C-alpha positions as CSV (number, residue, x, y, z in Angstrom):
1,M,-29.8,24.1,26.7
2,E,-26.2,25.2,26.8
3,K,-23.9,22.5,28.4
4,Q,-21.1,24.1,30.1
5,I,-18.4,23.0,32.6
6,I,-16.0,25.5,34.1
7,L,-12.2,23.7,34.4
8,L,-10.5,25.2,37.2
9,P,-7.1,25.1,38.5
10,Q,-6.6,22.7,41.2
11,K,-4.3,24.8,43.4
12,D,-6.4,27.0,45.5
13,Y,-9.4,25.2,44.0
14,W,-12.0,26.8,46.4
15,S,-10.8,30.4,45.8
16,W,-11.2,30.0,42.2
17,V,-15.0,28.4,43.0
18,R,-15.7,31.4,44.8
19,A,-14.7,33.8,41.9
20,C,-17.2,31.7,39.6
21,K,-20.2,31.6,42.1
22,E,-22.5,34.5,40.4
23,Y,-21.5,33.4,37.0
24,V,-22.5,29.8,37.8
25,M,-25.8,30.8,39.6
26,T,-26.8,32.7,36.5
27,F,-25.8,30.4,33.7
28,G,-26.0,27.0,35.4
29,A,-22.6,25.9,34.6
30,V,-20.7,23.3,36.5
31,M,-17.2,23.3,37.8
32,T,-14.3,20.8,38.2
33,H,-10.5,20.7,38.2
34,D,-10.3,17.2,36.7
35,P,-9.3,18.0,32.8
36,E,-10.7,14.5,32.0
37,A,-13.8,14.7,33.8
38,A,-14.2,18.3,31.8
39,A,-13.7,16.3,28.7
40,R,-16.4,13.6,29.3
41,H,-19.1,16.0,30.8
42,M,-22.0,16.0,28.3
43,S,-19.7,15.1,25.5
44,P,-19.6,16.0,22.9
45,R,-22.1,18.8,23.3
46,Q,-20.3,20.6,26.3
47,T,-18.3,24.0,25.9
48,V,-15.4,23.6,28.6
49,T,-14.4,27.3,29.9
50,L,-10.8,27.0,31.3
51,I,-8.3,29.0,32.5
52,T,-4.8,29.6,30.7
53,G,-2.1,32.3,31.5
54,G,0.2,30.1,33.7
55,N,1.1,26.5,34.7
56,E,-2.3,25.8,35.9
57,F,-2.2,22.2,34.9
58,P,1.1,20.8,35.4
59,E,0.2,17.1,34.6
60,Q,-1.2,18.0,30.8
61,G,1.1,21.2,30.4
62,D,-0.5,23.5,27.6
63,I,-4.1,22.7,28.5
64,Q,-5.4,24.1,25.2
65,L,-2.9,21.7,23.3
66,W,-3.9,18.6,25.5
67,F,-7.7,19.2,24.7
68,Q,-6.5,19.7,20.6
69,N,-4.6,16.3,21.0
70,H,-6.7,14.4,23.3
71,H,-10.3,15.7,22.7
72,A,-10.5,17.3,19.4
73,N,-14.0,17.4,19.2
74,V,-14.6,19.6,22.4
75,K,-15.4,23.4,22.0
76,L,-13.2,25.5,24.1
77,D,-13.7,28.8,25.9
78,P,-10.3,30.0,27.3
79,I,-10.1,32.6,29.7
80,Q,-6.6,34.0,30.5
81,A,-6.3,34.9,34.2
82,L,-3.5,34.4,36.6
83,T,-5.6,34.8,39.9
84,P,-9.0,34.3,41.0
85,G,-9.8,38.0,41.3
86,E,-8.9,38.3,37.6
87,L,-11.0,35.5,36.9
88,R,-14.3,37.2,38.6
89,Q,-13.4,40.5,37.0
90,I,-13.7,38.8,33.7
91,L,-16.8,36.9,34.5
92,Q,-18.4,39.9,35.9
93,Y,-18.0,41.8,32.5
94,R,-19.6,38.7,30.8
95,L,-22.6,38.9,33.2
96,E,-23.0,42.8,32.7
97,T,-23.3,42.5,29.1
98,S,-24.9,39.1,29.0
99,N,-22.3,37.6,27.1
100,R,-21.5,34.1,28.3
101,Y,-18.7,33.0,26.4
102,G,-17.1,36.7,26.1
103,V,-17.6,36.3,22.1
104,E,-16.0,39.6,20.3
105,E,-18.1,40.9,17.6
106,I,-16.3,39.5,14.6
107,E,-16.9,40.1,11.1
108,L,-16.9,36.7,9.8
109,R,-19.1,33.4,11.1
110,L,-18.6,30.0,9.6
111,V,-21.5,27.7,9.4
112,W,-20.7,24.1,9.9
113,P,-19.5,22.7,6.7
114,T,-20.5,18.9,6.9
115,E,-23.4,16.7,8.1
116,F,-21.9,15.3,11.1
117,P,-21.1,17.3,14.1
118,M,-17.3,15.8,14.6
119,I,-14.0,17.3,14.3
120,T,-11.5,14.8,13.6
121,Q,-8.3,16.7,13.7
122,S,-8.1,20.3,15.2
123,F,-6.0,23.1,13.8
124,G,-2.4,23.5,14.9
125,S,-2.3,19.7,16.2
126,N,0.6,17.2,15.2
127,P,3.6,19.9,14.9
128,L,6.2,17.1,14.4
129,I,4.1,15.7,11.3
130,Y,3.4,19.0,9.5
131,G,6.7,20.3,10.5
132,E,8.3,18.3,7.7
133,Q,6.1,20.3,5.3
134,G,7.6,23.5,7.1
135,L,4.2,24.3,9.1
136,P,3.9,25.0,12.8
137,G,1.0,22.2,12.9
138,H,-2.2,21.1,11.2
139,D,-3.0,24.0,8.6
140,G,-6.9,23.8,9.1
141,V,-9.6,21.7,10.7
142,D,-10.7,18.1,9.9
143,F,-14.5,17.5,9.9
144,R,-16.1,14.1,9.8
145,A,-17.5,13.4,6.2
146,L,-18.5,10.1,4.7
147,M,-17.5,9.4,0.9
148,G,-20.3,11.2,-1.2
149,S,-21.8,13.3,1.7
150,K,-22.6,16.9,1.2
151,V,-20.0,19.8,2.0
152,F,-21.4,22.9,2.6
153,C,-20.2,26.5,2.0
154,C,-19.2,28.1,5.5
155,A,-20.2,31.8,4.6
156,D,-21.5,34.0,1.7
157,G,-18.9,34.7,-1.1
158,H,-18.1,33.8,-4.7
159,V,-15.9,31.0,-5.9
160,L,-12.5,32.1,-6.5
161,E,-11.0,28.7,-7.7
162,V,-12.1,25.0,-8.5
163,H,-9.4,22.3,-8.5
164,E,-10.8,19.4,-10.2
165,N,-7.6,17.2,-10.5
166,P,-7.4,14.6,-7.7
167,T,-3.9,13.6,-7.9
168,D,-1.7,16.7,-8.7
169,H,-2.4,18.8,-5.3
170,D,-2.0,17.7,-1.6
171,Y,-5.5,19.1,-1.2
172,G,-6.8,16.6,-4.2
173,V,-10.1,18.0,-5.7
174,H,-10.9,21.6,-3.7
175,V,-12.9,24.8,-4.0
176,R,-11.6,28.1,-2.6
177,V,-14.4,30.6,-1.8
178,G,-13.7,34.3,-1.2
179,H,-15.6,36.2,1.5
180,E,-16.0,39.8,2.6
181,G,-12.9,41.3,4.6
182,G,-10.2,39.6,3.1
183,Y,-11.2,36.0,4.0
184,A,-11.1,32.8,2.0
185,T,-12.1,29.4,2.8
186,I,-10.9,26.3,1.0
187,Y,-12.8,23.0,1.2
188,A,-10.2,20.1,0.6
189,H,-10.1,16.2,-0.6
190,L,-13.4,16.4,-2.5
191,M,-15.1,13.8,-4.4
192,Q,-16.5,16.4,-6.9
193,A,-16.9,19.9,-6.8
194,L,-20.5,21.1,-7.5
195,V,-19.8,24.9,-8.2
196,S,-18.0,26.6,-10.8
197,Q,-15.3,29.7,-10.8
198,G,-16.9,32.9,-10.4
199,Q,-20.2,31.6,-9.0
200,A,-22.2,33.4,-6.1
201,V,-22.7,31.1,-2.9
202,G,-24.3,31.4,0.2
203,A,-23.6,30.0,3.8
204,G,-25.0,26.5,4.0
205,D,-25.1,26.0,0.1
206,V,-23.9,22.6,-1.2
207,I,-20.4,23.2,-2.8
208,G,-19.3,19.8,-3.4
209,L,-19.0,16.0,-2.1
210,A,-16.8,14.6,0.3
211,D,-13.9,11.9,-0.4
212,T,-10.0,11.3,0.2
213,T,-8.7,12.7,-2.6
214,G,-5.1,14.5,-2.7
215,A,-2.7,13.6,0.4
216,S,-5.2,11.9,2.6
217,C,-5.9,9.1,4.4
218,G,-9.6,8.3,5.1
219,N,-12.8,10.1,4.0
220,H,-13.1,14.0,5.8
221,L,-13.5,17.1,5.0
222,H,-10.4,19.7,5.5
223,L,-11.0,23.3,6.1
224,T,-8.5,25.9,5.7
225,L,-9.2,29.6,6.5
226,Q,-6.8,32.4,4.8
227,K,-7.3,36.1,5.7
228,D,-5.2,38.6,3.2
229,G,-2.0,39.9,4.7
230,A,-2.0,37.8,8.0
231,T,1.3,36.3,7.4
232,E,3.0,39.4,6.5
233,C,1.5,41.5,9.4
234,G,2.5,38.6,11.8
235,E,-1.0,37.9,12.7
236,T,-0.4,34.2,12.2
237,D,2.8,31.9,12.0
238,Y,1.6,29.8,9.0
239,P,2.6,30.7,5.4
240,N,-0.2,31.8,2.8
241,D,-2.3,33.7,5.0
242,V,-3.4,30.5,6.9
243,I,-5.5,31.4,10.1
244,D,-7.1,29.4,12.8
245,P,-10.7,29.0,11.9
246,T,-12.2,27.5,15.0
247,P,-13.1,30.9,16.7
248,F,-15.5,31.6,13.8
249,L,-17.1,28.4,13.8
250,V,-20.6,28.1,14.6
251,W,-20.9,24.8,16.3
252,P,-24.1,22.9,15.2
253,D,-26.8,22.0,17.6
254,D,-29.6,19.5,17.5
255,A,-31.8,22.1,15.6
256,D,-29.4,22.5,12.8
257,P,-31.0,21.0,9.7
258,K,-28.0,20.1,8.1
259,V,-27.2,17.7,10.9
260,V,-28.5,14.5,9.9
261,K,-30.9,13.1,12.5
262,S,-31.0,9.5,13.8
263,I,-33.4,7.3,11.9
264,P,-34.2,4.5,14.4
265,R,-35.4,1.3,12.9
266,D,-39.1,0.5,14.3
267,A,-38.5,1.9,17.8
268,E,-39.4,4.8,19.9
269,K,-37.4,4.0,23.0
270,C,-34.3,1.7,23.9
271,L,-35.3,-1.6,24.8
272,I,-33.9,-3.3,27.8
273,G,-32.2,-6.4,26.7
274,V,-29.6,-9.2,27.6
275,H,-27.5,-11.6,25.7
276,G,-28.6,-15.0,26.1
277,R,-26.1,-17.9,26.9
278,I,-22.9,-17.5,25.4
279,D,-22.2,-21.1,24.1
280,G,-25.4,-22.9,23.9
281,S,-29.1,-22.6,23.9
282,L,-30.9,-21.1,26.8
283,M,-31.4,-23.3,30.0
284,E,-34.4,-23.2,32.2
285,E,-32.6,-20.9,34.8
286,D,-32.1,-18.4,32.1
287,F,-35.8,-18.0,31.1
288,K,-36.4,-17.5,34.8
289,A,-33.8,-14.8,34.9
290,I,-35.5,-13.3,31.6
291,E,-38.8,-13.2,33.3
292,K,-37.4,-11.8,36.3
293,A,-35.6,-9.1,34.9
294,R,-38.9,-7.9,32.6
295,M,-36.6,-8.2,29.7
296,E,-37.8,-6.6,26.6
297,A,-35.2,-8.1,24.4
298,V,-33.2,-10.9,24.4
299,K,-30.0,-11.9,21.9
300,I,-29.8,-15.3,21.0
301,S,-27.6,-17.9,19.2
302,L,-28.0,-19.1,15.6
303,H,-29.2,-22.6,17.2
304,E,-32.0,-21.4,19.4
305,D,-35.3,-23.5,18.6
306,K,-38.7,-22.6,18.0
307,E,-39.9,-23.6,21.4
308,S,-37.5,-21.2,22.9
309,I,-38.4,-18.4,20.5
310,D,-42.1,-18.9,21.4
311,R,-41.3,-19.0,25.0
312,L,-39.5,-15.9,24.9
313,K,-42.2,-14.0,23.1
314,S,-44.4,-15.2,25.9
315,V,-42.4,-13.1,28.6
316,H,-42.9,-9.9,26.8
317,P,-45.5,-9.3,23.8
318,D,-43.3,-7.4,21.9
319,M,-40.1,-9.0,22.8
320,L,-37.2,-8.1,20.1
321,L,-35.0,-11.2,19.3
322,V,-31.9,-10.5,17.5
323,A,-29.6,-13.5,16.6
324,R,-26.0,-13.5,16.1
325,I,-24.9,-14.9,12.8
326,Q,-21.7,-16.5,13.6
327,G,-19.9,-19.8,11.8
328,S,-17.0,-21.8,13.5
329,N,-14.3,-19.1,13.4
330,G,-12.7,-21.6,11.0
331,I,-10.7,-21.0,7.8
332,D,-14.0,-22.0,5.9
333,D,-15.8,-18.7,7.4
334,W,-13.6,-16.6,6.1
335,H,-14.7,-17.0,2.4
336,A,-18.3,-15.6,2.4
337,A,-19.8,-18.4,0.0
338,S,-18.6,-21.1,2.6
339,F,-19.8,-18.9,5.6
340,L,-23.4,-18.7,3.9
341,S,-23.7,-22.3,2.8
342,R,-22.8,-23.1,6.8
343,I,-25.6,-20.8,8.2
344,E,-28.2,-20.4,5.6
345,I,-30.4,-23.0,7.0
346,D,-30.4,-22.0,10.6
347,V,-31.1,-18.2,9.5
348,G,-33.8,-19.7,7.5
349,R,-35.3,-21.5,10.3
350,L,-35.4,-18.5,12.7
351,Y,-36.5,-16.2,10.1
352,R,-39.6,-18.3,9.7
353,S,-40.0,-18.4,13.3
354,G,-40.4,-15.0,13.8
355,V,-36.9,-13.6,14.3
356,M,-36.5,-10.8,12.1
357,E,-33.1,-9.1,13.1
358,F,-29.5,-10.5,12.8
359,E,-25.9,-9.3,13.9
360,V,-23.7,-10.6,10.9
361,H,-20.5,-11.8,12.8
362,S,-19.0,-10.6,16.2
363,K,-15.7,-8.8,16.9
364,P,-14.0,-9.2,13.5
365,N,-11.3,-7.0,14.7
366,L,-9.9,-9.9,16.7
367,F,-7.5,-12.2,15.4
368,S,-9.5,-15.2,16.9
369,K,-12.5,-13.9,14.8
370,G,-10.8,-13.7,11.4
371,W,-8.7,-10.6,11.6
372,A,-5.1,-10.6,9.8
373,Q,-6.3,-14.5,8.9
374,G,-9.7,-13.9,6.8
375,W,-9.2,-10.2,6.2
376,S,-6.3,-7.7,6.7
377,D,-8.3,-4.8,8.0
378,G,-11.4,-3.2,8.0
379,K,-11.9,-2.5,4.4
380,A,-11.6,-6.2,3.6
381,F,-14.1,-7.3,6.2
382,G,-16.3,-4.9,4.7
383,D,-16.2,-6.3,1.3
384,W,-17.0,-10.0,3.1
385,F,-19.7,-8.2,4.9
386,L,-21.4,-6.8,1.9
387,T,-21.1,-10.0,-0.1
388,V,-22.9,-11.6,2.9
389,I,-25.7,-9.5,3.5
390,T,-26.5,-9.0,-0.3
391,K,-27.1,-12.7,-0.6
392,L,-29.0,-13.2,2.6
393,R,-31.5,-9.8,2.0
394,A,-32.1,-11.9,-1.5
395,L,-33.4,-14.8,0.6
396,Y,-34.9,-13.0,3.4
397,P,-36.3,-9.3,2.3
398,D,-38.0,-8.6,5.5
399,A,-35.2,-9.0,8.1
400,G,-32.5,-6.6,9.0
401,F,-29.0,-7.2,9.0
402,G,-26.7,-5.3,11.5
403,F,-22.9,-4.5,11.1
404,P,-21.4,-6.1,14.0
405,G,-20.1,-4.8,17.4
406,L,-16.0,-4.6,17.6
407,S,-13.8,-5.6,20.3
408,P,-13.3,-2.2,22.0
409,G,-10.0,-0.5,22.3
410,G,-6.7,0.0,20.4
411,R,-4.4,-2.3,18.7
412,L,-2.9,-5.1,20.6
413,T,-0.1,-7.0,18.6
414,G,-1.2,-10.0,17.1
415,H,-4.5,-10.2,18.9
416,R,-6.6,-7.1,17.9
417,M,-6.8,-4.4,15.2
418,G,-8.0,-1.0,17.0
419,A,-11.7,-0.7,16.8
420,I,-11.8,2.7,15.4
421,E,-9.1,2.1,12.9
422,F,-10.8,-1.0,11.7
423,L,-14.6,0.8,11.5
424,E,-12.9,3.6,9.7
425,G,-12.0,1.0,7.3
426,A,-15.1,-0.6,7.0
427,E,-17.3,2.3,7.1
428,N,-18.8,2.3,3.7
429,A,-20.3,-1.4,4.7
430,A,-21.5,-0.2,8.0
431,M,-23.6,2.5,6.1
432,E,-25.0,-0.3,4.0
433,A,-26.2,-2.3,7.1
434,D,-29.8,-2.1,8.4
435,W,-28.2,-1.0,11.8
436,I,-25.0,-0.7,13.6
437,G,-23.8,-2.8,16.5
438,V,-21.6,-1.5,19.2
439,N,-19.9,-2.9,22.4
440,C,-19.5,-1.0,25.5
441,H,-17.1,-2.2,28.2
442,W,-16.0,-0.5,31.5
443,M,-14.1,-1.5,34.5
444,D,-15.8,1.2,37.0
445,T,-18.4,4.0,37.4
446,E,-16.2,6.6,36.3
447,S,-15.1,4.7,32.8
448,M,-18.8,3.7,32.5
449,M,-19.3,7.4,31.5
450,S,-16.4,7.8,29.3
451,M,-16.6,7.9,25.6
452,Q,-13.8,5.2,25.5
453,G,-15.9,3.0,27.6
454,G,-19.7,2.7,28.4
455,R,-20.6,5.9,26.4
456,A,-18.7,4.6,23.0
457,Y,-22.1,4.4,21.5
458,E,-22.1,8.3,21.3
459,D,-18.9,8.0,19.1
460,Y,-20.7,5.8,16.8
461,R,-23.8,8.3,16.8
462,L,-21.4,11.2,15.8
463,R,-20.1,8.9,13.0
464,F,-23.0,7.5,11.9
465,P,-26.1,10.0,12.6
466,K,-28.3,8.4,9.8
467,K,-28.2,4.9,11.3
468,P,-30.1,3.2,14.2
469,L,-27.5,1.5,16.5
470,M,-27.9,-1.4,18.9
471,V,-25.8,-1.8,22.1
472,T,-24.8,-5.5,21.0
473,E,-23.1,-6.0,24.1
474,F,-22.3,-4.0,27.5
475,C,-20.5,-4.9,30.8
476,N,-18.4,-4.3,33.6
477,V,-15.4,-6.6,32.8
478,A,-13.8,-6.0,35.9
479,S,-13.4,-9.6,37.9
480,D,-13.0,-7.8,41.5
481,V,-16.4,-5.9,41.3
482,G,-19.3,-7.4,42.9
483,S,-22.4,-8.4,41.3
484,L,-24.4,-5.8,43.4
485,Q,-22.3,-2.9,42.3
486,K,-22.4,-4.1,38.4
487,A,-26.2,-4.6,39.0
488,N,-26.8,-1.0,39.9
489,E,-24.3,0.1,37.1
490,Y,-26.4,-2.0,34.7
491,L,-29.5,-0.1,35.9
492,D,-28.2,3.4,35.4
493,F,-26.8,2.4,31.8
494,Y,-30.3,1.1,31.0
495,A,-31.6,4.4,32.1
496,M,-29.2,6.3,30.1
497,M,-29.7,4.1,27.1
498,R,-33.6,4.6,27.5
499,G,-33.5,8.2,26.8
500,S,-30.9,8.2,24.0
501,E,-32.2,8.8,20.4
502,G,-31.6,6.1,17.8
503,I,-30.6,3.1,19.7
504,R,-33.1,0.4,19.4
505,A,-32.0,-2.2,22.3
506,A,-28.9,-2.4,24.7
507,F,-27.9,-6.0,25.5
508,S,-26.3,-6.7,28.9
509,F,-23.4,-9.5,28.5
510,A,-24.4,-12.2,29.4
511,L,-27.2,-14.6,30.9
512,S,-25.0,-17.4,31.4
513,A,-22.3,-19.6,30.0
514,G,-21.4,-23.3,30.0
515,R,-17.8,-22.6,31.1
516,G,-15.7,-19.3,31.6
517,Y,-16.8,-15.7,31.9
518,E,-17.3,-15.9,35.5
519,S,-17.0,-12.0,36.1
520,V,-19.4,-11.0,33.3
521,V,-22.4,-13.5,33.5
522,W,-25.6,-12.8,35.4
523,R,-25.6,-16.4,36.6
524,S,-22.8,-18.9,36.9
525,R,-22.1,-22.0,38.7
526,M,-20.3,-19.7,41.5
527,N,-23.4,-17.4,41.7
528,G,-26.6,-19.5,40.7
529,N,-28.9,-17.1,42.6
530,A,-28.0,-14.2,40.6
531,I,-28.8,-10.9,42.1
532,I,-28.8,-8.9,38.7
533,P,-32.1,-10.1,37.5
534,D,-33.6,-9.0,40.7
535,V,-32.2,-5.5,40.7
536,I,-33.0,-5.1,36.9
537,G,-36.5,-6.4,37.2
538,E,-37.5,-3.6,40.0
539,R,-36.9,-0.9,37.6
540,I,-39.3,1.9,37.2
541,F,-38.8,2.6,33.8
């Protein structure tokens, strides 16, 4: 089903809405005047139809450039119209020709070139950076592609060039393919080319493996499109006949066989879970809350005893228990061997008691959890993580070991390395984990629906489509939001998770704490008769 939202100017908004009425009724699109709402709507699978031609969005400026810089992964359908009347005429023509997006017949279609439905840098972005190279902006489109993942040819053609030296060209190892109509595509920063010069290739054929060779920082695929004579005839401002490939791209959908499907680990639906007591073992009131809320999964501490585990299993016959493996956060834990010696006995005890899932560490991008002390960045933590899980897998072969959830958000000097930057450095380690944890925090209902907040798991799904995920921690962190509102938000979040593919469980943070955490725990000294378990327990799913 198409997911479309029309972004209309706020000024004289209802006149613009009336101009869209018949089109919206025919195609089922929704409308808004808020660019951020349009960017979040059904992200990242939506098409945003937007109005251009004047100063429609003064706060954002050039609205297409704003999307490219802030939401590069959103597919755009621009319409140039200065008045609602002009827009009505354009949409009417689309209706008469059954052409929903006004797509012109073009001689080239580019199929998606990687296994991951995610653009990381759009064409023309970052003009200040690329201006130093004499370019108006980024001279291609960057696609997410993990190291060693497949790169596909975008269209039928023949191989014009295979450049195999990884260091003597900005594109590193790259392949150039010629197509009909004077077009050529370049696939850059490869680990290895899998075709030879002169070879005939078809759309969707594997032509290489992705990497980060040449002038690149981080694994991805850079795709450049050229058209003979485009520079000379003024069709493009770029040298070397480079044009924007975006209008030619065929965006993947759920049926695209090249886009890797999620592989859940022993789960057909997302389980309703809660994080146990933060700084100790579960208490009697915690068990009562778990039973009242009809929990299906509980995250426990490494020190929970067998009696508690048996009691949790009695609440639900298929109760999923996940233990967080966390040491003392001291200097000894920053060395894998010392960490292992500290936690091996407890992991073994839980394993023998039937606990089969373990989150290895917690928020390692925080200074207090080891960043800038035990490891300098995500890659260094990834090396530590791989050492730890290799040893644990040898000892406990039936267990699953998860990559830990990170503290969400950008860099905070002296406190936190940005979550995405850290994750990108550690992505090879995350790929080796049995599952990946993700933490989702928000402060209001709007941010709960944002990919930077409650829907952060969607970014992980795009980055790691093969991997099962667990939302190892979610909560509204605002101290001025009442328990009832949080309870209803959590109920909505659980419902959203229930229908999300490849997410095994979602754990609300948290049941209780010995001290602190008053704004997030379900029950505390201040709200001993917590309302959250009651609301969650009354769910109908």
